[in-house]
N, C-alpha and C positions, 0 to 999 in steps of 0.2 A: 445759719441754721433755719430751716423752714419754720414759719410761725406755728403751724399745726403740730409739729414735732415738739417744739418748746412748750407749748400749752399742754400737750399730753404729759410731758415730764413734770410740769408744775402741779398737775392733778394727781400725781402718784402719791401713795401714802408717805413716802420719804420726805415730801415737802410739807406735810401736815404741821410739823413742829414750827416751821417758819410762818406759815399762814396763821397759826394760833397765836404766836408770840408777837407778830408785827404790830397789831393794834394796841394791846396793853403797853408794850414798850414805848410806842410813839406817844401815847397819852401820858405815861409816867414821865417821859423825857420832857414833854411840854410843861407839865406841872412843876417839875424840878427847875426847868429853865426860867419860869416866871416867879417862882417862890424864893429861889436862892440868889445870892449875888451873881452878877453877870459872869464872872470867871468860872464859878462853880457850875452855873447853868450850862455854859458852853462845854465844859469838861464832861458833865454827865450826858449831855446830848451826843457828844462824839463817842463816849464809851458805849452808849445804847446803840448807836449806829454801827459801831464795830461788832458788837455782839450779834446784831441782826444780820450783818453781812456774813459773819462766821456761820451762823445757823443756816443762812440762805445757801452759801456755797457748799457747806457740808451736806445739806439735804439735796442740793442739785447734783452733786457728785454721785450720791447714792441712787438718786432717781435716774441719772444717766445709765448707771450700771444695770439697774433693774430693767430700764427700757431696752437697753442693748441685749440683755439676756432674754427678755420676753420676745423681742423681735427675732433673735436667732432661734429660739425655741419654736416660734411659730413657723419660721422658714423651714426648719428641720421637719416639723410635723407635716408641712405642705409637701415637702419632698417625699417623705415616707408614705403619705397618703396617696400620692400620684405615682409612686414607683411601681413598675410593672411586675417586679418579683415580690413574693411574699416577704414581709419583714415583721419580726416579733422583737419587741424590746421589753426588758424587765430589769428591776433593780436588784441590789445584792440580796434582797429577801425573796426574790422570785415573784414579786408583785408586777403584773403586766402594766407597762406604761405606754406601749404603742402596739397597734395591731391593725395593719392597713387593709385596704379592700382586696388586694391580691391574696393576702393571708386568709381573709374571710372566704374567698372563692375556693382556695385549696383545701382548707380544713373544714369547710362547711359549718362555720361558727360565726355568729354575729359579734362584732367588736364589743358591743355593750355587755355581752355575756362574759367577757374575759378582762376588759380594762379595769384596773384597780383590784383585780382578784389575785390571790397568791396561788401560783401553780405548784402542785405537789405531786410526788410519784403516785399517790393514790388516784389521781385523775386517770391514770392508764387503765383503771378497772371500769371506767365509764365509757360506753360506746361513743358518745358525742365528743369527748375530749381525749380519747385514747391516742390518736396519732399525734396530736399537739403535744401531749405529755411525753411521748416517746421521742419527739424531735428535741424538746427541751432537756430531757434526760435520756440521751441516746443509748445508755447501757440497758434500757428497757426495750429497745427496738429489736425486732426479729433478726435483722442483719445490719451490721454497721462496720465500716472500714475507714480507718484514718488515712487521709491523703496528705497530712502534714504531721509534724512532730506533735504528739499528744500534749506535751508540756508547754507548747509555745502558742502564742496568739498573733494573728488570726488563726483559728483552728478550723481545719477543713476536713469534712468527712462525708462519705456516701452512706445513706441510710435507705434500706429497701424494705418494702412492705408487700406481702403476698396478697392480702385481702383487706381493702381494695388494693390492686396492684399499683404501686408507686415506686419510682426511682428518684430519690432526692439527693442533691448535694447541698450540705448545710455549712455555711461559713459563720463562725462565731467570733465576734469582736468584743473585747473587754474594754469598758469605758472607765477611765480613771480621772480624778481631779488633779489640780496642780500640785498637790502634796503626795500623789501616787496612790491615794486611797481608791479602792474599787467602788464605783458608783452603780454599775450595772452591766448589762450585756445586750448586744444586738445580735440577732440571728437573721442572716440573709439566706433565704431558701431558693434553690434553683430546681424547678421541676423538670427532670430529664425523662419523664415517663414516655412521652411521645417520641422523643429522640431515640431512646433505647429500643422502643418498639420498631421504629423504622430501620435501625441498625440490625436488629434481630431478624426482621423480615428480609432485608437485603442479604444478610449472612445465610439465612435458610435457603433463599433462592440460589445463591452462588454455590452452596453446599450441594443442593439437589442437582443443579445443572452440571457441576464438576463431576459428581458421582456418575451421573447419567452418561457423561462424555467418556469417562475413563474406561469403562468396560468395552464399548465398541472400538475405542482407539487402541486399547491393548490387543484386541483381536486383529485389528488391521495391521498393527506392527508385527504381530506374530506371523501373519500371512506373508507380509513382505520378507521377513527374515527367512522363513521356510522356503519361499520361492528362490531367494538369492542363494541359499545353500544347495538348491537342486532337489529339494524334497518332492517337487511336482514335475520333475523331469529336467533335462538339460536346457540351459538358457544361453542365448548368444550374449556376447559382450554388450551389445547395444541394449538388449532386454534387461540385463543385470544393471546397467547404468540407469535405466529408467526406473527399475524397481528400487535402486539405491536412493534415488531422488524422492520416491514415494515414502520410503522408510524414514528418511531424514525429515520430511514434512510431517509425518505422523508423530514422530518423536517431539517435534517442536510444539505441535498442538497438544500433545499429552503433557508436556512440561507446563504449557500455559494453563491447562486444566488443573494440574497439581498446584501451581502457584496461586490460582484463584481459590482453590480449596484451603490452602494455607492462610491466605488473607482473611477468608471468611472465619476460620477458626481463631485467628489472632484477634480479630475485632469483636468476636463474641466471647472471648475468654476461654475458648475450648482448645487452644493450641497447647496440648499437654506436654509436660516435661518429666523426664525420668533421670534424676541426678544419681549417678553411680560413679564409684571410683574408676577412672579410666586413665590410659596412657595417651596423652595428647600427641606424642611423637609418632606412635603407631598409627593413630588416626590420620595424621598429616601424610605419612609415607604411603598409606593405602590410597589416599585421594590423589597424590602425585602420580602413583602408578596407574590409576584409572584414567588419568588425563594424558598419559604419555603418547598414546596413538594420535589424539586430536592435536597435541602440541607438535608432534613430528610432521603432521600434515601441513602445519603452518611454519615449519622450520623454527620452532620456538624451543628453547632449552629452559628446564625448570630446575632450580637449585634449592636445597634446604640447608639453612644455616641455624644450627641449634647449639646450646651450651655443651661443651665437652663432657661435663660431669652429668649430663642428662637432665631430665625434668621429672621430679617425683610425681607419682599418681595423685590425682585430686578429683573432687566431685565435679562432674559436668555431664550434660546430656550429649553423648557422642553422636547420636543421630542428628540432633539439631545443629550441633557445631559443624558437622559434615556439610550441612546445607550452606552455612556461612562460607566455608572454604570453597565449596563448589561454585557458588554464585560469584565470588570475587575472582577465583582462578579462571573460570570460564570467560568472564569479561576480559581478563588480562590476556587470554589467548586470542580471542576473537578480534580484539581491538589493538593488537600489537603490530609491530612492523616485521617485515621479512627478516629472518635471522635474529629476531629479538630474544629477550630472555625475561624470566620471572624469578625473583629471589624471595623465598619465604624465610623470614628470620624470626627466631623466638628468643625472648629475653625475660628472665625473672626480675621483676621490679617490685621489691617489697612483698606484699601479699598478693600481687597480681602477676599474671603471665601476659606479657605484651607480644602480640604477633603482628608482624608487618608483611605485607605482600606487595612487592615493588615490581613494576613492569616498565618496559621501554616503548610503550604504545603511544596512541594518538593524544592521550591526555584529555583534560576537560577544560572548557573555557572558564576563565576565572570568575566572570559574572554569573555563571550558572552553578558554581560550587554550593551556594546555600541551599539549592533545591535537590542536591545529590541524593539524599536518602528519602525523598518524598515518594509517595505512591504514584506509579505510572510515569515517573520522570525519566526521560532519555535526553542526553545532551545533544545539541544541534549537530555537532560534528560526528557523533555516533550514528545518528539517523541517516546522515549522508553516506556513512561508511557501510551501514547495514540497516536496511529499512525495517526489517522484522524485529520484533522484541516487545516485551510487555512493560518493561520499566518497573518490575515488581521485586526483582532479586535483591537489590540493596535495601529496600524497605523491609523485606522479610529478615534479612541479615541483621539490620539494626534492632528489630524487635527481639530477635533471639538473643543477641548480645546483652541488651538491656535487661531481659528477663533473667539472665545469668548474674546480673549485678555489675556488668562491665560497661564499657563505652566504645564507640566506634567513630572514627574520623578519617579524613583523607587529605593528602597534599597532592597537587597536580599542576603541571605546567603544560599548556597545550603544545602538542607535537614533541614533547620531551618525556612523557610518561606520567604515571600516577603511582602513589604509594598509599595503601589502605592500612590503617592501624586499628587493631581492636584488642581490648583487654578482657581477660577472664579471671575472676577472683579464684585464688587457690585455697582460700580459707572458707569453710562451710558457713561461718557466721556472717559472711558478706553476701551470701545468696539471698535475694529477696524472699521473705517468708511466703508470699502469695504464689511465687513461682514453684517453690518446693511442695506447696499444698495441691498443685494442680494434678 
């Protein structure tokens, strides 16, 4: 043990009893040693020495514990002080025990004004402490949303303030002692304001750009369609072929604009949902019918395998679920093999309906599967097969299914085909509340 550490421990209050007792006991032992017979003197000296050693080691143990706790506390304080995110710590009585520099910057409060003070809901009525009080007592905040189970710790929630504009994510950690007693709480605050502003700006740009593109693209598509139908006079086969290529290109660009608009709305929380009782089999049949022409062009057959007893109506957003079907089926057609097939199977599993869409296509490389539902991802073999594409379809599908309270996954073997599975809850209480509220 380094000398400085040992000396520090000797100087702690726990060693005071030993330091006070050592001199009187030694003097008393010497007096007894010289005044009493030899045997008694030796015995008393040994007893005194044992008592001193007991006092010494007892005090040293307590001093080591204090030293360790003090060192650990100082280390924690140093970490908290230098942590880049705001941290607030308070005991079970809401007395503030830590308030770092980042918290000072965020709340515009000096630590000396809050350390040792008891935070109460009444602080929310004071302009200086209003936001701090609403973070400590989130039920007082203008807007708050739990991101974790409200009854479990760590507790995570988003808290938003309109004036001044702030977007915060607050993680609350409960501190307990070895007996399970609550000692206090730590709140780690993540300031998402700038991040949310950037996302909002990007979403606004994409929304405006997509809207600006959709109108002229719709007009271009209508012009091509009218010309192909002969509304502007007879066309030669060569002219019709050229116009058909132009129509196809305009439809692709229009789909890209629509996908970008959907992405912008998803990321800004404006991708609305309308949950109504619908018949999922009717939705699937309509979509299959709409893709029969494209499937026949590629010599692909589409089959629907559903329960013989049918599927009862349940709550879901038919428009959004159509998008999921369309994105997966369109990929299954475009990246299938000649004379391939697509099988859409529906099974009721407990309170969920599981839908699988299996194809006999080119599949997805195994090492690329983890990225499958990422934004703008396109598999390497898909890019070789067809260079055009945005890689947004499956990302949008994943968001729609999760907003319904379901999940989506895929199995695939390269050059053997892929199967996409997604579930939709058939019980209303399984639909996320925030999705129903949109």
